[in-house]
C-alpha positions in Angstrom: 0.1 -0.4 -0.5 0.9 3.4 -0.8 1.8 5.9 1.7 -0.3 8.9 0.4 0.7 12.2 1.5 -1.8 14.1 3.1 -4.1 17.3 1.0 -3.9 20.2 2.1 -8.1 20.1 2.6 -6.5 16.9 5.1 -4.5 19.3 7.0 -6.6 22.6 7.4 -9.4 23.2 10.5 -10.6 25.9 12.4 -8.7 25.0 14.9 -5.0 24.5 12.7 -6.0 28.4 11.4 -6.2 30.2 15.2 -2.3 28.2 16.1 -1.3 29.3 13.6 -2.9 32.8 12.7 -2.4 36.0 15.0 -6.0 37.5 16.6 -5.8 40.0 14.2 -5.0 38.4 10.7 -7.7 36.0 12.3 -10.1 39.4 12.0 -9.0 40.3 9.1 -8.9 37.2 7.2 -12.3 36.0 8.3 -13.6 40.4 7.2 -11.9 39.1 3.8 -12.9 35.9 3.3 -17.1 36.8 4.8 -16.9 39.9 1.6 -15.8 37.2 -0.7 -12.5 38.5 -1.3 -10.9 35.0 -2.4 -10.6 34.2 -5.5 -9.3 30.5 -6.5 -6.7 29.6 -9.4 -5.4 26.1 -8.7 -6.8 23.8 -6.6 -5.2 20.4 -6.4 -4.7 17.9 -3.8 -1.0 19.2 -2.4 -1.6 22.6 -3.6 -4.3 25.0 -3.5 -3.5 28.7 -4.5 -5.7 32.0 -4.6 -5.7 35.7 -5.4 -7.2 37.2 -2.0 -8.2 40.9 -1.3 -8.1 43.4 -3.3 -11.1 45.1 -1.7 -12.2 48.3 -0.8 -12.4 49.8 2.4 -11.0 49.4 6.0 -8.6 46.3 7.2 -11.4 45.6 9.9 -14.0 46.2 7.0 -11.3 43.6 5.1 -10.1 46.1 2.5 -6.7 45.0 1.9 -4.4 44.8 -1.7 -5.2 41.6 -3.6 -2.0 38.6 -2.8 -1.5 35.3 -4.7 -1.4 33.1 -2.0 -0.6 29.5 -1.8 -1.6 26.7 0.8 0.3 23.7 0.6 1.5 20.0 1.7 5.2 19.1 2.3 6.6 15.9 4.4 6.7 17.9 7.9 3.4 19.2 6.8 1.1 22.6 6.2 3.4 25.0 4.5 2.3 28.7 2.9 3.3 31.6 0.7 1.9 34.9 0.9 3.3 37.4 -2.1 2.5 40.2 0.9 5.0 38.1 3.3 8.7 40.4 3.4 11.4 37.9 2.5 10.9 34.3 3.8 9.2 35.1 6.7 6.4 32.4 8.0 3.4 34.6 8.9 0.3 33.4 8.9 -1.5 36.6 7.9 -4.7 37.4 7.0 -4.3 36.2 3.0 -3.7 33.2 4.8 -6.4 33.2 7.0 -9.0 34.2 4.3 -7.9 31.3 1.9 -8.1 28.5 5.0 -11.5 29.5 5.6 -12.4 29.3 1.6 -10.8 25.6 1.7 -12.7 24.7 4.6 -16.2 26.8 3.1 -15.7 24.3 -1.0 -15.0 21.1 1.4 -18.3 21.6 3.3 -20.1 22.0 -0.1 -18.9 18.4 -1.7 
C-alpha cells in the first residue's frame, strides 16, 4: 500500500487556523473571506492557490491589497506562501486565513 501525503484540505481545520494566525490576522482574514475576497486559481490535492483581497474599505472591513497566496503540503505538513509577506517570513497572515476559510467552506459543500 502506498504512503500518500495528506492533502491541503486534510491539514486545514478551524483549530489549525487559530493556532497559526495572530488574533488580528484572524479578524482581518475573516473579514476578507466574509466579503468574498477569495478567487481560486489552482485547486490540487497538494496545493491550493488563490488571489486574496483587493477589496475597498478599512483593514477591519476586509480592505486590503490583492495578494497571490498558496497553501501547500510538504513532507512535514502544511506550508504557505503569501506574496505580501516580506522575505522569508512565515507569517500565517490575513490572506492565508481567508484562503484557509474558503478551503474549509469549499470542502464542507462537497
